[in-house]
C-alpha positions as CSV (number, residue, x, y, z in Angstrom):
1,M,62.3,65.6,101.7
2,F,64.3,65.8,98.5
3,T,64.8,69.3,96.9
4,Y,64.0,70.2,93.5
5,C,66.7,70.7,91.0
6,Y,66.6,74.9,89.9
7,D,68.4,74.2,86.9
8,L,65.0,72.9,85.2
9,S,61.7,74.2,84.7
10,Q,58.7,72.4,85.6
11,K,58.2,71.7,81.6
12,E,61.6,70.4,81.0
13,G,61.3,68.3,84.6
14,V,58.5,66.7,83.5
15,C,59.9,66.5,79.9
16,L,62.7,64.8,81.6
17,C,60.7,62.2,82.8
18,L,58.6,61.3,80.0
19,V,62.4,61.0,77.8
20,Y,63.5,58.7,80.3
21,L,60.2,56.2,81.0
22,P,60.1,54.6,77.7
23,Q,63.5,54.8,76.3
24,K,65.9,54.5,79.2
25,P,68.9,56.2,78.4
26,I,71.7,56.9,80.7
27,F,71.5,59.7,82.9
28,E,74.8,61.3,80.9
29,I,73.1,61.2,77.6
30,L,69.7,62.4,79.4
31,G,72.5,65.3,81.3
32,L,73.2,66.0,77.3
33,L,69.4,66.6,75.9
34,F,68.1,68.9,78.7
35,D,72.0,70.6,79.1
36,V,72.3,69.8,83.0
37,S,74.8,67.3,84.1
38,K,74.0,63.4,84.8
39,T,73.6,63.9,88.4
40,K,71.3,66.7,87.9
41,A,69.2,65.0,85.4
42,N,69.1,61.9,88.0
43,D,68.0,64.0,90.9
44,A,65.3,65.6,88.6
45,F,64.1,62.4,87.7
46,N,63.9,61.3,91.0
47,Y,62.3,63.9,92.3
48,W,59.6,64.3,89.4
49,V,58.8,60.5,89.5
50,E,57.8,60.9,93.1
51,I,55.5,63.3,92.4
């Protein structure tokens, strides 16, 4: 099972998905928007999209 990325709050994780889904920016840009690395942005998206 995937472990949640604790650098983002639950609200930020959900917002990250809501930003990503309609626009599909690269995770590097998503990371800049949410002040996390592109890897953590990708991990957070994959965590929240499964829920």
